[in-house]
C-alpha positions as a Python dict, from the first residue, in 0.01 Angstrom:
ca = {
    (1, 'M'): (0, 0, 0),
    (2, 'F'): (229, 220, 183),
    (3, 'E'): (430, 80, 482),
    (4, 'F'): (422, 313, 757),
    (5, 'S'): (662, 322, 1034),
    (6, 'P'): (502, 269, 1393),
    (7, 'T'): (748, 517, 1572),
    (8, 'R'): (633, 846, 1370),
    (9, 'S'): (289, 971, 1304),
    (10, 'K'): (151, 886, 950),
    (11, 'W'): (91, 1244, 843),
    (12, 'E'): (458, 1325, 904),
    (13, 'Q'): (549, 1024, 698),
    (14, 'I'): (316, 1128, 412),
    (15, 'A'): (441, 1471, 404),
    (16, 'E'): (784, 1349, 414),
    (17, 'T'): (719, 1131, 101),
    (18, 'V'): (544, 1407, -89),
    (19, 'A'): (840, 1641, 4),
    (20, 'E'): (1068, 1384, -148),
    (21, 'R'): (872, 1357, -459),
    (22, 'V'): (885, 1727, -490),
    (23, 'K'): (1259, 1761, -454),
    (24, 'S'): (1309, 1470, -688),
    (25, 'G'): (1109, 1638, -966),
    (26, 'E'): (856, 1342, -964),
    (27, 'L'): (592, 1627, -859),
    (28, 'R'): (676, 1947, -1061),
    (29, 'P'): (585, 2314, -996),
    (30, 'D'): (200, 2383, -1041),
    (31, 'D'): (111, 2009, -1014),
    (32, 'K'): (-211, 1977, -819),
    (33, 'L'): (-201, 1751, -470),
    (34, 'S'): (-524, 1579, -476),
    (35, 'E'): (-646, 1501, -123),
    (36, 'V'): (-872, 1218, -274),
    (37, 'E'): (-569, 1045, -459),
    (38, 'L'): (-339, 1099, -132),
    (39, 'T'): (-610, 920, 88),
    (40, 'E'): (-639, 639, -135),
    (41, 'E'): (-274, 596, -197),
    (42, 'F'): (-171, 603, 192),
    (43, 'G'): (-487, 419, 314),
    (44, 'V'): (-576, 709, 545),
    (45, 'D'): (-851, 938, 634),
    (46, 'R'): (-869, 1289, 486),
    (47, 'K'): (-806, 1449, 811),
    (48, 'T'): (-423, 1283, 813),
    (49, 'V'): (-392, 1409, 449),
    (50, 'R'): (-490, 1758, 544),
    (51, 'K'): (-238, 1761, 832),
    (52, 'A'): (40, 1655, 595),
    (53, 'V'): (-61, 1932, 327),
    (54, 'A'): (-29, 2164, 627),
    (55, 'A'): (293, 2060, 687),
    (56, 'L'): (408, 2076, 331),
    (57, 'R'): (252, 2434, 306),
    (58, 'A'): (434, 2550, 604),
    (59, 'D'): (759, 2431, 456),
    (60, 'R'): (657, 2624, 140),
    (61, 'L'): (666, 2314, -79),
    (62, 'V'): (289, 2372, -172),
    (63, 'V'): (52, 2650, -183),
    (64, 'T'): (-337, 2625, -123),
    (65, 'R'): (-539, 2820, -362),
    (66, 'T'): (-886, 2879, -220),
    (67, 'G'): (-1147, 2695, -424),
    (68, 'M'): (-890, 2536, -636),
    (69, 'G'): (-674, 2302, -421),
    (70, 'S'): (-313, 2238, -301),
    (71, 'F'): (-20, 2297, -586),
    (72, 'V'): (335, 2255, -571),
    (73, 'T'): (544, 2563, -554),
    (74, 'H'): (818, 2684, -794),
    (75, 'P'): (1168, 2670, -642),
    (76, 'S'): (1176, 3038, -631),
    (77, 'E'): (868, 3052, -398),
    (78, 'R'): (1063, 2812, -184),
    (79, 'G'): (1350, 3048, -142),
    (80, 'E'): (1552, 2812, -371),
    (81, 'Q'): (1772, 2904, -675),
}
């Protein structure tokens, strides 16, 4: 189980962890982020995961496609080379 720091919100820590996975290549462009899997992995409710995904979307690390889910963006979509 993931160890959360008591000094920061859980959704921020989840977003940071997923962002690190994207930047390291563990999560690749077009990989789908499963809210169900993330809630199970981090032991939090779906609302917390949705806040984390919203933060990742704001940072352009993921894009949400209506009716399909959230997917990791390509570096070019993030403004990276």
